[in-house]
C-alpha positions, 0 to 999 in steps of 0.5 A: 630412478628419480622418485619425485612426485612431479615425475611420478604424476607425469608418467601415471595414468592420472596425469590428466586429472592433476592439472585441473586441480586447484594449485593448493590441492596439487601441492597437497597431492605432491606433498603426500606423494613425497611422504608415500615415497619415503614410507615405501622406499623399500619397494622403490628402484626394483624395476617397478617405477611405472607401477609405483607411479600408479599406486602412489599417485592414486593414493595421494589423489584419493586421500586429498580429494576425500579430505576436501570432500570432493569424493566420498567413501560409498559406505 
């Protein structure tokens, strides 16, 4: 499987949340996803592509939106 951030986003349940983001936020998410893919490479290509797409996309979106002040931790 090809673990490119763009492909992961396109098959994730978060694909509808990605296009409305500002272009620089989209770039930040894709960069963070590339980092996460590299960090989690031991778990990739074990028949869990769609599962990893959900996890990596959600983590990257959350981190970028939190850093930009768009979402807040509720505690």
